[in-house]
mmCIF file of the C-alpha atoms, coordinates in Angstrom:
data_MODEL
# 
_entry.id   MODEL 
# 
loop_
_atom_site.group_PDB 
_atom_site.id 
_atom_site.type_symbol 
_atom_site.label_atom_id 
_atom_site.label_alt_id 
_atom_site.label_comp_id 
_atom_site.label_asym_id 
_atom_site.label_entity_id 
_atom_site.label_seq_id 
_atom_site.pdbx_PDB_ins_code 
_atom_site.Cartn_x 
_atom_site.Cartn_y 
_atom_site.Cartn_z 
_atom_site.occupancy 
_atom_site.B_iso_or_equiv 
_atom_site.pdbx_formal_charge 
_atom_site.auth_seq_id 
_atom_site.auth_comp_id 
_atom_site.auth_asym_id 
_atom_site.auth_atom_id 
_atom_site.pdbx_PDB_model_num 
ATOM 1   C CA . MET A 1 1   ? -1.415  76.951 36.474  1.00 0.00 ? 1   MET A CA 1 
ATOM 2   C CA . GLU A 1 2   ? -5.044  77.966 35.996  1.00 0.00 ? 2   GLU A CA 1 
ATOM 3   C CA . ILE A 1 3   ? -4.991  76.601 32.453  1.00 0.00 ? 3   ILE A CA 1 
ATOM 4   C CA . VAL A 1 4   ? -3.769  73.210 33.660  1.00 0.00 ? 4   VAL A CA 1 
ATOM 5   C CA . ASN A 1 5   ? -6.487  73.136 36.355  1.00 0.00 ? 5   ASN A CA 1 
ATOM 6   C CA . PHE A 1 6   ? -9.110  74.094 33.756  1.00 0.00 ? 6   PHE A CA 1 
ATOM 7   C CA . LEU A 1 7   ? -7.937  71.291 31.422  1.00 0.00 ? 7   LEU A CA 1 
ATOM 8   C CA . VAL A 1 8   ? -7.960  68.743 34.260  1.00 0.00 ? 8   VAL A CA 1 
ATOM 9   C CA . GLU A 1 9   ? -11.478 69.760 35.325  1.00 0.00 ? 9   GLU A CA 1 
ATOM 10  C CA . ASN A 1 10  ? -12.820 69.740 31.768  1.00 0.00 ? 10  ASN A CA 1 
ATOM 11  C CA . GLY A 1 11  ? -10.644 66.960 30.320  1.00 0.00 ? 11  GLY A CA 1 
ATOM 12  C CA . PRO A 1 12  ? -13.098 65.334 27.902  1.00 0.00 ? 12  PRO A CA 1 
ATOM 13  C CA . TRP A 1 13  ? -14.318 68.670 26.591  1.00 0.00 ? 13  TRP A CA 1 
ATOM 14  C CA . SER A 1 14  ? -10.740 69.855 26.153  1.00 0.00 ? 14  SER A CA 1 
ATOM 15  C CA . TRP A 1 15  ? -10.090 66.884 23.882  1.00 0.00 ? 15  TRP A CA 1 
ATOM 16  C CA . ILE A 1 16  ? -13.263 67.503 21.897  1.00 0.00 ? 16  ILE A CA 1 
ATOM 17  C CA . VAL A 1 17  ? -12.503 71.225 21.469  1.00 0.00 ? 17  VAL A CA 1 
ATOM 18  C CA . GLY A 1 18  ? -8.887  70.397 20.577  1.00 0.00 ? 18  GLY A CA 1 
ATOM 19  C CA . GLY A 1 19  ? -10.118 67.907 17.978  1.00 0.00 ? 19  GLY A CA 1 
ATOM 20  C CA . LEU A 1 20  ? -12.458 70.489 16.488  1.00 0.00 ? 20  LEU A CA 1 
ATOM 21  C CA . ILE A 1 21  ? -9.603  72.990 16.335  1.00 0.00 ? 21  ILE A CA 1 
ATOM 22  C CA . LEU A 1 22  ? -7.482  70.406 14.466  1.00 0.00 ? 22  LEU A CA 1 
ATOM 23  C CA . LEU A 1 23  ? -10.367 69.807 12.041  1.00 0.00 ? 23  LEU A CA 1 
ATOM 24  C CA . ALA A 1 24  ? -10.651 73.551 11.453  1.00 0.00 ? 24  ALA A CA 1 
ATOM 25  C CA . LEU A 1 25  ? -6.898  73.764 10.855  1.00 0.00 ? 25  LEU A CA 1 
ATOM 26  C CA . GLU A 1 26  ? -7.260  70.999 8.251   1.00 0.00 ? 26  GLU A CA 1 
ATOM 27  C CA . LEU A 1 27  ? -9.442  73.384 6.253   1.00 0.00 ? 27  LEU A CA 1 
ATOM 28  C CA . VAL A 1 28  ? -6.653  75.968 6.255   1.00 0.00 ? 28  VAL A CA 1 
ATOM 29  C CA . LEU A 1 29  ? -3.692  73.588 5.940   1.00 0.00 ? 29  LEU A CA 1 
ATOM 30  C CA . PRO A 1 30  ? -4.951  70.638 3.856   1.00 0.00 ? 30  PRO A CA 1 
ATOM 31  C CA . GLY A 1 31  ? -2.922  67.483 3.807   1.00 0.00 ? 31  GLY A CA 1 
ATOM 32  C CA . GLY A 1 32  ? -5.001  64.914 5.647   1.00 0.00 ? 32  GLY A CA 1 
ATOM 33  C CA . PHE A 1 33  ? -2.944  64.505 8.809   1.00 0.00 ? 33  PHE A CA 1 
ATOM 34  C CA . LEU A 1 34  ? -4.768  67.086 10.899  1.00 0.00 ? 34  LEU A CA 1 
ATOM 35  C CA . LEU A 1 35  ? -8.080  65.512 9.884   1.00 0.00 ? 35  LEU A CA 1 
ATOM 36  C CA . TRP A 1 36  ? -7.163  62.188 11.445  1.00 0.00 ? 36  TRP A CA 1 
ATOM 37  C CA . MET A 1 37  ? -5.576  63.801 14.480  1.00 0.00 ? 37  MET A CA 1 
ATOM 38  C CA . GLY A 1 38  ? -8.739  65.876 14.985  1.00 0.00 ? 38  GLY A CA 1 
ATOM 39  C CA . ILE A 1 39  ? -10.910 62.775 14.781  1.00 0.00 ? 39  ILE A CA 1 
ATOM 40  C CA . ALA A 1 40  ? -8.564  61.028 17.241  1.00 0.00 ? 40  ALA A CA 1 
ATOM 41  C CA . GLY A 1 41  ? -8.890  63.999 19.618  1.00 0.00 ? 41  GLY A CA 1 
ATOM 42  C CA . ILE A 1 42  ? -12.682 63.930 19.441  1.00 0.00 ? 42  ILE A CA 1 
ATOM 43  C CA . LEU A 1 43  ? -12.732 60.155 19.995  1.00 0.00 ? 43  LEU A CA 1 
ATOM 44  C CA . THR A 1 44  ? -10.375 60.526 22.947  1.00 0.00 ? 44  THR A CA 1 
ATOM 45  C CA . GLY A 1 45  ? -12.726 63.137 24.403  1.00 0.00 ? 45  GLY A CA 1 
ATOM 46  C CA . ILE A 1 46  ? -15.742 60.877 23.937  1.00 0.00 ? 46  ILE A CA 1 
ATOM 47  C CA . ILE A 1 47  ? -13.917 57.939 25.567  1.00 0.00 ? 47  ILE A CA 1 
ATOM 48  C CA . THR A 1 48  ? -12.853 60.053 28.564  1.00 0.00 ? 48  THR A CA 1 
ATOM 49  C CA . LEU A 1 49  ? -16.353 61.532 28.820  1.00 0.00 ? 49  LEU A CA 1 
ATOM 50  C CA . PHE A 1 50  ? -17.777 58.083 29.595  1.00 0.00 ? 50  PHE A CA 1 
ATOM 51  C CA . GLN A 1 51  ? -14.701 56.549 31.290  1.00 0.00 ? 51  GLN A CA 1 
ATOM 52  C CA . PRO A 1 52  ? -12.527 59.000 33.243  1.00 0.00 ? 52  PRO A CA 1 
ATOM 53  C CA . LEU A 1 53  ? -8.849  58.223 32.636  1.00 0.00 ? 53  LEU A CA 1 
ATOM 54  C CA . ALA A 1 54  ? -5.549  59.655 33.821  1.00 0.00 ? 54  ALA A CA 1 
ATOM 55  C CA . TRP A 1 55  ? -3.842  62.209 31.540  1.00 0.00 ? 55  TRP A CA 1 
ATOM 56  C CA . PRO A 1 56  ? -1.008  59.863 30.467  1.00 0.00 ? 56  PRO A CA 1 
ATOM 57  C CA . VAL A 1 57  ? -3.568  57.248 29.386  1.00 0.00 ? 57  VAL A CA 1 
ATOM 58  C CA . GLN A 1 58  ? -5.540  59.890 27.496  1.00 0.00 ? 58  GLN A CA 1 
ATOM 59  C CA . TRP A 1 59  ? -2.400  60.989 25.639  1.00 0.00 ? 59  TRP A CA 1 
ATOM 60  C CA . LEU A 1 60  ? -1.600  57.347 24.888  1.00 0.00 ? 60  LEU A CA 1 
ATOM 61  C CA . ILE A 1 61  ? -5.086  56.797 23.445  1.00 0.00 ? 61  ILE A CA 1 
ATOM 62  C CA . PHE A 1 62  ? -4.801  59.987 21.381  1.00 0.00 ? 62  PHE A CA 1 
ATOM 63  C CA . GLY A 1 63  ? -1.361  59.032 20.083  1.00 0.00 ? 63  GLY A CA 1 
ATOM 64  C CA . VAL A 1 64  ? -2.339  55.477 19.189  1.00 0.00 ? 64  VAL A CA 1 
ATOM 65  C CA . LEU A 1 65  ? -5.575  56.565 17.480  1.00 0.00 ? 65  LEU A CA 1 
ATOM 66  C CA . SER A 1 66  ? -3.714  59.279 15.547  1.00 0.00 ? 66  SER A CA 1 
ATOM 67  C CA . LEU A 1 67  ? -0.904  57.001 14.380  1.00 0.00 ? 67  LEU A CA 1 
ATOM 68  C CA . VAL A 1 68  ? -3.143  54.088 13.436  1.00 0.00 ? 68  VAL A CA 1 
ATOM 69  C CA . SER A 1 69  ? -5.597  56.256 11.509  1.00 0.00 ? 69  SER A CA 1 
ATOM 70  C CA . ILE A 1 70  ? -2.835  58.153 9.693   1.00 0.00 ? 70  ILE A CA 1 
ATOM 71  C CA . LEU A 1 71  ? -1.023  54.927 8.749   1.00 0.00 ? 71  LEU A CA 1 
ATOM 72  C CA . ILE A 1 72  ? -4.245  53.359 7.451   1.00 0.00 ? 72  ILE A CA 1 
ATOM 73  C CA . TRP A 1 73  ? -5.008  56.522 5.465   1.00 0.00 ? 73  TRP A CA 1 
ATOM 74  C CA . ILE A 1 74  ? -1.508  56.583 3.939   1.00 0.00 ? 74  ILE A CA 1 
ATOM 75  C CA . ARG A 1 75  ? -1.740  52.910 3.001   1.00 0.00 ? 75  ARG A CA 1 
ATOM 76  C CA . LEU A 1 76  ? -5.139  53.378 1.345   1.00 0.00 ? 76  LEU A CA 1 
ATOM 77  C CA . MET A 1 77  ? -4.037  56.506 -0.561  1.00 0.00 ? 77  MET A CA 1 
ATOM 78  C CA . ARG A 1 78  ? -0.824  54.884 -1.797  1.00 0.00 ? 78  ARG A CA 1 
ATOM 79  C CA . HIS A 1 79  ? -2.728  52.068 -3.498  1.00 0.00 ? 79  HIS A CA 1 
ATOM 80  C CA . ARG A 1 80  ? -5.369  54.330 -4.983  1.00 0.00 ? 80  ARG A CA 1 
ATOM 81  C CA . ALA A 1 81  ? -4.665  54.828 -8.661  1.00 0.00 ? 81  ALA A CA 1 
ATOM 82  C CA . ALA A 1 82  ? -5.263  58.278 -10.062 1.00 0.00 ? 82  ALA A CA 1 
ATOM 83  C CA . GLN A 1 83  ? -8.077  57.713 -12.540 1.00 0.00 ? 83  GLN A CA 1 
ATOM 84  C CA . SER A 1 84  ? -9.279  60.269 -15.003 1.00 0.00 ? 84  SER A CA 1 
ATOM 85  C CA . ASP A 1 85  ? -11.587 60.309 -17.964 1.00 0.00 ? 85  ASP A CA 1 
ATOM 86  C CA . ARG A 1 86  ? -9.066  62.638 -19.666 1.00 0.00 ? 86  ARG A CA 1 
ATOM 87  C CA . PRO A 1 87  ? -5.588  61.399 -18.699 1.00 0.00 ? 87  PRO A CA 1 
ATOM 88  C CA . LEU A 1 88  ? -3.823  63.545 -21.341 1.00 0.00 ? 88  LEU A CA 1 
ATOM 89  C CA . LEU A 1 89  ? -5.582  66.789 -20.401 1.00 0.00 ? 89  LEU A CA 1 
ATOM 90  C CA . ASN A 1 90  ? -2.411  68.702 -19.501 1.00 0.00 ? 90  ASN A CA 1 
ATOM 91  C CA . ARG A 1 91  ? -0.121  66.767 -21.835 1.00 0.00 ? 91  ARG A CA 1 
ATOM 92  C CA . ARG A 1 92  ? -0.818  68.596 -25.040 1.00 0.00 ? 92  ARG A CA 1 
ATOM 93  C CA . THR A 1 93  ? 2.005   67.164 -27.119 1.00 0.00 ? 93  THR A CA 1 
ATOM 94  C CA . GLU A 1 94  ? 1.227   63.596 -26.047 1.00 0.00 ? 94  GLU A CA 1 
ATOM 95  C CA . ARG A 1 95  ? -2.352  64.044 -27.253 1.00 0.00 ? 95  ARG A CA 1 
ATOM 96  C CA . LEU A 1 96  ? -1.044  64.804 -30.730 1.00 0.00 ? 96  LEU A CA 1 
ATOM 97  C CA . VAL A 1 97  ? 0.891   61.539 -31.157 1.00 0.00 ? 97  VAL A CA 1 
ATOM 98  C CA . GLY A 1 98  ? -0.624  59.523 -33.997 1.00 0.00 ? 98  GLY A CA 1 
ATOM 99  C CA . ARG A 1 99  ? -2.303  62.467 -35.728 1.00 0.00 ? 99  ARG A CA 1 
ATOM 100 C CA . GLU A 1 100 ? -1.574  63.305 -39.325 1.00 0.00 ? 100 GLU A CA 1 
ATOM 101 C CA . ALA A 1 101 ? -0.959  66.763 -40.753 1.00 0.00 ? 101 ALA A CA 1 
ATOM 102 C CA . VAL A 1 102 ? 0.525   68.583 -43.734 1.00 0.00 ? 102 VAL A CA 1 
ATOM 103 C CA . LEU A 1 103 ? 3.837   70.454 -43.484 1.00 0.00 ? 103 LEU A CA 1 
ATOM 104 C CA . ASP A 1 104 ? 3.525   74.243 -43.822 1.00 0.00 ? 104 ASP A CA 1 
ATOM 105 C CA . GLN A 1 105 ? 7.249   74.767 -44.238 1.00 0.00 ? 105 GLN A CA 1 
ATOM 106 C CA . PRO A 1 106 ? 9.747   72.232 -45.536 1.00 0.00 ? 106 PRO A CA 1 
ATOM 107 C CA . ILE A 1 107 ? 11.942  70.354 -43.104 1.00 0.00 ? 107 ILE A CA 1 
ATOM 108 C CA . VAL A 1 108 ? 15.462  71.577 -43.729 1.00 0.00 ? 108 VAL A CA 1 
ATOM 109 C CA . GLU A 1 109 ? 18.406  70.315 -41.693 1.00 0.00 ? 109 GLU A CA 1 
ATOM 110 C CA . GLY A 1 110 ? 16.023  68.353 -39.492 1.00 0.00 ? 110 GLY A CA 1 
ATOM 111 C CA . PHE A 1 111 ? 13.563  71.099 -38.525 1.00 0.00 ? 111 PHE A CA 1 
ATOM 112 C CA . GLY A 1 112 ? 10.385  72.586 -40.040 1.00 0.00 ? 112 GLY A CA 1 
ATOM 113 C CA . ARG A 1 113 ? 6.891   73.778 -39.106 1.00 0.00 ? 113 ARG A CA 1 
ATOM 114 C CA . LEU A 1 114 ? 3.316   72.570 -39.389 1.00 0.00 ? 114 LEU A CA 1 
ATOM 115 C CA . THR A 1 115 ? -0.077  73.812 -38.235 1.00 0.00 ? 115 THR A CA 1 
ATOM 116 C CA . LEU A 1 116 ? -2.382  71.691 -36.128 1.00 0.00 ? 116 LEU A CA 1 
ATOM 117 C CA . ASP A 1 117 ? -5.724  73.121 -35.080 1.00 0.00 ? 117 ASP A CA 1 
ATOM 118 C CA . ASP A 1 118 ? -4.860  76.738 -34.158 1.00 0.00 ? 118 ASP A CA 1 
ATOM 119 C CA . THR A 1 119 ? -1.181  76.277 -33.308 1.00 0.00 ? 119 THR A CA 1 
ATOM 120 C CA . LYS A 1 120 ? 1.999   76.316 -35.353 1.00 0.00 ? 120 LYS A CA 1 
ATOM 121 C CA . TRP A 1 121 ? 4.386   73.597 -34.172 1.00 0.00 ? 121 TRP A CA 1 
ATOM 122 C CA . ARG A 1 122 ? 8.093   73.178 -34.700 1.00 0.00 ? 122 ARG A CA 1 
ATOM 123 C CA . VAL A 1 123 ? 8.764   69.688 -36.003 1.00 0.00 ? 123 VAL A CA 1 
ATOM 124 C CA . ARG A 1 124 ? 11.813  67.479 -36.252 1.00 0.00 ? 124 ARG A CA 1 
ATOM 125 C CA . GLY A 1 125 ? 12.308  64.720 -38.760 1.00 0.00 ? 125 GLY A CA 1 
ATOM 126 C CA . PRO A 1 126 ? 13.880  63.815 -42.081 1.00 0.00 ? 126 PRO A CA 1 
ATOM 127 C CA . ASP A 1 127 ? 14.149  66.559 -44.718 1.00 0.00 ? 127 ASP A CA 1 
ATOM 128 C CA . LEU A 1 128 ? 10.775  66.786 -46.481 1.00 0.00 ? 128 LEU A CA 1 
ATOM 129 C CA . PRO A 1 129 ? 9.137   69.323 -48.818 1.00 0.00 ? 129 PRO A CA 1 
ATOM 130 C CA . ALA A 1 130 ? 6.281   71.637 -47.801 1.00 0.00 ? 130 ALA A CA 1 
ATOM 131 C CA . GLY A 1 131 ? 2.889   70.040 -48.418 1.00 0.00 ? 131 GLY A CA 1 
ATOM 132 C CA . GLN A 1 132 ? 4.108   66.563 -47.446 1.00 0.00 ? 132 GLN A CA 1 
ATOM 133 C CA . ARG A 1 133 ? 1.664   64.565 -45.325 1.00 0.00 ? 133 ARG A CA 1 
ATOM 134 C CA . VAL A 1 134 ? 3.276   63.470 -42.035 1.00 0.00 ? 134 VAL A CA 1 
ATOM 135 C CA . ARG A 1 135 ? 2.376   61.528 -38.881 1.00 0.00 ? 135 ARG A CA 1 
ATOM 136 C CA . ILE A 1 136 ? 3.378   62.690 -35.409 1.00 0.00 ? 136 ILE A CA 1 
ATOM 137 C CA . THR A 1 137 ? 5.329   59.962 -33.620 1.00 0.00 ? 137 THR A CA 1 
ATOM 138 C CA . GLY A 1 138 ? 6.418   61.711 -30.444 1.00 0.00 ? 138 GLY A CA 1 
ATOM 139 C CA . ALA A 1 139 ? 7.414   64.941 -28.797 1.00 0.00 ? 139 ALA A CA 1 
ATOM 140 C CA . ASP A 1 140 ? 10.432  66.445 -27.087 1.00 0.00 ? 140 ASP A CA 1 
ATOM 141 C CA . GLY A 1 141 ? 9.115   69.413 -25.133 1.00 0.00 ? 141 GLY A CA 1 
ATOM 142 C CA . ALA A 1 142 ? 7.328   71.611 -27.678 1.00 0.00 ? 142 ALA A CA 1 
ATOM 143 C CA . VAL A 1 143 ? 9.060   70.030 -30.701 1.00 0.00 ? 143 VAL A CA 1 
ATOM 144 C CA . LEU A 1 144 ? 7.059   67.312 -32.410 1.00 0.00 ? 144 LEU A CA 1 
ATOM 145 C CA . THR A 1 145 ? 8.821   64.327 -33.962 1.00 0.00 ? 145 THR A CA 1 
ATOM 146 C CA . ILE A 1 146 ? 7.324   63.319 -37.290 1.00 0.00 ? 146 ILE A CA 1 
ATOM 147 C CA . GLU A 1 147 ? 7.651   60.777 -40.056 1.00 0.00 ? 147 GLU A CA 1 
ATOM 148 C CA . PRO A 1 148 ? 6.317   60.835 -43.621 1.00 0.00 ? 148 PRO A CA 1 
ATOM 149 C CA . VAL A 1 149 ? 3.044   59.018 -44.297 1.00 0.00 ? 149 VAL A CA 1 
# 
């Protein structure tokens, strides 16, 4: 009962401290939701600091501020396109499409090998002799699809 009396006596500061705790939790558990709830808690504390309100109204303000800010954040993040100056950074085989190379081993029964940069790749394509110049047209996992040039 003492905790409830303490919260009632220090209502605005309870909201501000609660908001700061939510902001600190956002550092540990990132995801964005606790950030907006923490800001809503701090704003609720500031509002009740200047205009004393009953506890149900304070909870209503906190809930509305939290929901509105989270929904706006979700809407903005959904429409934000992921832009990168290196979109194929972790798509190694897709970066190789269009490059030309020379077969190290002949393609027999649909499969052979070639070396690109510092890696030997398994390739799939029509039967071709070793030394044939080929172009990479696609990839299926770590197997490159090729065609003769």
